[in-house]
C-alpha positions as CSV (number, residue, x, y, z in Angstrom):
1,M,69.1,84.5,-56.6
2,K,72.2,82.7,-57.9
3,I,71.8,80.3,-54.9
4,V,68.2,79.6,-55.9
5,K,68.3,77.6,-59.2
6,D,64.6,76.7,-59.4
7,Q,62.6,79.4,-61.1
8,R,59.4,78.5,-59.2
9,V,61.2,78.9,-55.8
10,A,62.7,82.2,-56.9
11,F,59.2,83.3,-58.1
12,L,57.7,82.5,-54.7
13,L,60.5,84.2,-52.8
14,V,60.3,87.4,-54.8
15,G,56.5,87.3,-55.0
16,G,56.3,86.7,-51.2
17,A,58.6,89.7,-50.5
18,N,56.7,91.8,-52.9
19,T,53.3,90.8,-51.4
20,A,54.7,91.6,-48.0
21,F,55.9,95.0,-49.2
22,S,52.7,95.8,-51.0
23,T,50.5,94.7,-48.2
24,G,52.7,96.6,-45.7
25,L,52.4,99.7,-47.8
26,F,48.6,99.2,-48.1
27,I,48.4,98.9,-44.3
28,A,50.5,102.0,-43.7
29,L,48.3,104.0,-46.1
30,A,45.1,102.6,-44.6
31,L,46.3,103.6,-41.1
32,A,47.5,107.0,-42.3
33,F,44.5,107.9,-44.4
34,E,41.6,106.2,-42.6
35,Q,38.9,108.2,-44.6
36,A,40.4,107.5,-48.0
37,P,38.4,105.1,-50.3
38,S,39.9,101.6,-50.4
39,F,40.5,101.7,-54.1
40,I,42.8,104.7,-53.8
41,L,44.9,103.1,-51.1
42,L,45.1,99.9,-53.0
43,S,45.9,101.5,-56.3
44,T,48.7,103.5,-54.8
45,S,50.3,100.5,-53.2
46,W,49.8,98.5,-56.4
47,L,51.5,101.1,-58.6
48,V,54.6,101.4,-56.4
49,S,54.8,97.7,-56.1
50,L,54.3,97.0,-59.8
51,V,57.3,99.2,-60.9
52,T,59.6,97.8,-58.3
53,V,58.8,94.1,-58.7
54,F,58.8,94.2,-62.5
55,F,62.6,94.7,-62.7
56,V,63.2,92.2,-59.9
57,Y,61.2,89.5,-61.7
58,R,62.7,90.3,-65.0
59,K,66.4,90.2,-63.9
60,L,66.4,87.7,-61.0
61,V,63.6,85.3,-61.6
62,F,62.9,85.0,-65.3
63,R,66.3,86.2,-66.4
64,V,65.1,87.7,-69.7
65,S,66.4,90.5,-71.8
66,G,65.1,92.5,-74.7
67,H,61.4,93.3,-75.2
68,L,61.4,95.7,-72.2
69,W,58.2,97.5,-73.2
70,L,56.4,94.3,-74.3
71,D,57.3,92.6,-71.0
72,L,56.2,95.7,-69.0
73,G,52.9,95.8,-70.9
74,R,52.2,92.2,-70.3
75,F,53.3,92.4,-66.7
76,A,51.1,95.4,-66.1
77,L,48.1,93.6,-67.8
78,V,48.5,90.5,-65.5
79,N,48.8,92.7,-62.5
80,L,45.9,94.9,-63.6
81,T,43.7,91.8,-63.8
82,S,44.8,90.8,-60.3
83,L,44.2,94.4,-59.1
84,L,40.7,94.6,-60.6
85,V,39.7,91.4,-58.9
86,N,41.2,92.7,-55.7
87,V,39.5,96.1,-55.9
88,C,36.1,94.5,-56.6
89,L,36.4,92.1,-53.8
90,L,37.8,94.6,-51.3
91,S,35.2,97.2,-52.2
92,F,32.4,94.8,-51.9
93,F,33.5,93.2,-48.6
94,A,35.2,96.2,-46.8
95,D,33.2,99.1,-48.1
96,F,29.8,97.6,-48.8
97,L,29.5,94.8,-46.2
98,N,31.7,96.7,-43.7
99,F,34.2,93.9,-43.1
100,P,37.5,95.1,-41.6
101,R,39.8,96.3,-44.4
102,I,43.1,94.9,-43.3
103,P,42.0,91.2,-42.7
104,T,39.9,91.3,-45.8
105,Q,42.8,92.5,-47.9
106,L,45.0,89.7,-46.4
107,A,42.4,87.1,-47.4
108,I,42.1,88.5,-51.0
109,T,45.9,88.4,-51.4
110,A,45.8,84.6,-51.7
111,I,43.6,84.9,-54.8
112,S,45.8,87.6,-56.2
113,V,48.9,85.4,-55.8
114,V,47.4,82.5,-57.8
115,I,46.3,84.9,-60.7
116,S,49.8,86.5,-60.7
117,Y,51.7,83.2,-60.7
118,F,50.0,81.7,-63.7
119,G,49.8,85.0,-65.6
120,H,53.5,85.8,-65.3
121,R,54.7,82.3,-65.9
122,H,52.7,81.8,-69.1
123,F,52.3,85.4,-70.4
124,S,54.4,88.2,-69.0
125,F,57.9,86.9,-69.5
126,R,57.1,84.2,-72.2
127,R,59.7,83.8,-74.9
128,K,59.1,81.8,-78.0
129,A,61.2,78.6,-78.2
130,S,63.9,78.9,-80.8
131,V,62.9,77.3,-84.1
132,A,65.3,74.4,-84.8
133,L,66.6,74.5,-88.4
134,P,66.7,71.2,-90.3
135,P,70.2,69.6,-90.3
136,K,72.4,70.4,-93.3
137,P,73.5,67.5,-95.5
138,S,76.9,66.3,-94.5
139,V,79.7,66.1,-97.0
140,D,80.6,62.6,-95.6
141,H,77.1,61.4,-96.1
142,P,75.6,62.5,-99.5
143,R,71.8,62.6,-99.9
144,E,70.1,59.6,-101.5
145,E,69.3,61.3,-104.8
146,E,73.0,62.1,-105.2
147,T,74.1,58.4,-104.9
148,A,71.4,56.9,-107.2
């Protein structure tokens, strides 16, 4: 990531790799456990992906330190929101309407990416801007009340 200077590009690269990893894991689980409910397969792939990508985003994309537990909590909250949207949509389309699971999940992934991008950018790894202190009076330039 030292080559990639733009945080947005790094976010997309890492997010794309994570999405491919998570989707691949979901597909593998769906093929291995055909009778399992979709939400179990999705939750398992989500949890593995969450832990892995948190540290990658933290160190390589947003390059933050400190606040590990706060960052992880916020990160999990953003991803949980995305997961809940995903579970609801996947359950409705795949399990209730009998759409094929894998293409349905691929389509829902686009919605999840948008939620994730804005959530992480503006919430998960947010840091307060440092508060600028007012300049100290200079010895060379005394304040007005001292010269009057």
